[in-house]
C-alpha positions as a Python dict, from the first residue, in 0.01 Angstrom:
ca = {
    (1, 'X'): (0, 0, 0),
    (2, 'X'): (-153, 319, -132),
    (3, 'X'): (4, 483, -434),
    (4, 'X'): (-15, 862, -469),
    (5, 'X'): (-76, 953, -818),
    (6, 'X'): (-147, 1329, -785),
    (7, 'X'): (-243, 1604, -561),
    (8, 'X'): (-558, 1810, -522),
    (9, 'X'): (-497, 2177, -440),
    (10, 'X'): (-773, 2407, -340),
    (11, 'X'): (-721, 2779, -319),
    (12, 'X'): (-959, 3015, -155),
    (13, 'X'): (-986, 3383, -231),
    (14, 'X'): (-865, 3553, 80),
    (15, 'X'): (-1062, 3870, 9),
    (16, 'X'): (-1383, 3678, -20),
    (17, 'X'): (-1319, 3496, 305),
    (18, 'X'): (-1242, 3820, 490),
    (19, 'X'): (-1556, 3979, 361),
    (20, 'X'): (-1766, 3682, 463),
    (21, 'X'): (-1610, 3692, 812),
    (22, 'X'): (-1698, 4060, 838),
    (23, 'X'): (-2054, 3995, 734),
    (24, 'X'): (-2087, 3723, 991),
    (25, 'X'): (-1944, 3955, 1266),
    (26, 'X'): (-2194, 4216, 1173),
    (27, 'X'): (-2483, 3971, 1194),
    (28, 'X'): (-2363, 3844, 1532),
    (29, 'X'): (-2338, 4198, 1661),
    (30, 'X'): (-2685, 4284, 1525),
    (31, 'X'): (-2836, 3982, 1694),
    (32, 'X'): (-2649, 4037, 2022),
    (33, 'X'): (-2777, 4394, 2050),
    (34, 'X'): (-3139, 4397, 1982),
    (35, 'X'): (-3267, 4746, 1902),
    (36, 'X'): (-3641, 4775, 1879),
    (37, 'X'): (-3809, 5068, 1707),
    (38, 'X'): (-4098, 5181, 1926),
    (39, 'X'): (-4204, 5513, 1753),
    (40, 'X'): (-4060, 5711, 1468),
    (41, 'X'): (-3807, 5890, 1697),
    (42, 'X'): (-3783, 5636, 1982),
    (43, 'X'): (-3603, 5294, 2021),
    (44, 'X'): (-3605, 5037, 2299),
    (45, 'X'): (-3292, 4858, 2411),
    (46, 'X'): (-3344, 4545, 2622),
    (47, 'X'): (-3041, 4490, 2837),
    (48, 'X'): (-2978, 4119, 2851),
    (49, 'X'): (-2696, 3914, 2996),
    (50, 'X'): (-2364, 4008, 3138),
    (51, 'X'): (-2174, 4316, 3046),
    (52, 'X'): (-1803, 4348, 2981),
    (53, 'X'): (-1610, 4631, 2818),
    (54, 'X'): (-1619, 4480, 2472),
    (55, 'X'): (-2006, 4423, 2476),
    (56, 'X'): (-2058, 4775, 2628),
    (57, 'X'): (-1846, 4930, 2349),
    (58, 'X'): (-2049, 4745, 2085),
    (59, 'X'): (-2373, 4846, 2252),
    (60, 'X'): (-2282, 5210, 2265),
    (61, 'X'): (-2164, 5209, 1905),
    (62, 'X'): (-2478, 5041, 1777),
    (63, 'X'): (-2710, 5279, 1970),
    (64, 'X'): (-2521, 5587, 1849),
    (65, 'X'): (-2518, 5467, 1493),
    (66, 'X'): (-2888, 5392, 1507),
    (67, 'X'): (-2968, 5730, 1661),
    (68, 'X'): (-2768, 5925, 1402),
    (69, 'X'): (-2884, 5736, 1098),
    (70, 'X'): (-3259, 5732, 1193),
    (71, 'X'): (-3289, 6063, 1372),
    (72, 'X'): (-3370, 5888, 1704),
    (73, 'X'): (-3428, 6127, 1997),
    (74, 'X'): (-3514, 5887, 2271),
    (75, 'X'): (-3372, 5552, 2393),
    (76, 'X'): (-3570, 5341, 2637),
    (77, 'X'): (-3363, 5104, 2841),
    (78, 'X'): (-3531, 4798, 2980),
}
C-alpha cells in the first residue's frame, strides 16, 4: 500500500502563459500567411490552400498591416 506523505503543488503564472499563447498565435499566423517582399514598395502574396472566413480575415489584416507599416503600394497575388 502506498502512503502519501505530502503534496506537490505547482502554480503557473497566468499572465506569462497568456503572453506565450499570444506569441504562439502570432507565429502561427505569420507562417500561415507568407508575405514576400519583392521590391521596396511591392509584396507578393502566394495564395495557398483553402479559404474560409477566418483565414480570409487574417489574410486581409496581415496585408493591410504590412502595407501601412512599410509603405507598400503594390500587392502581387499568385
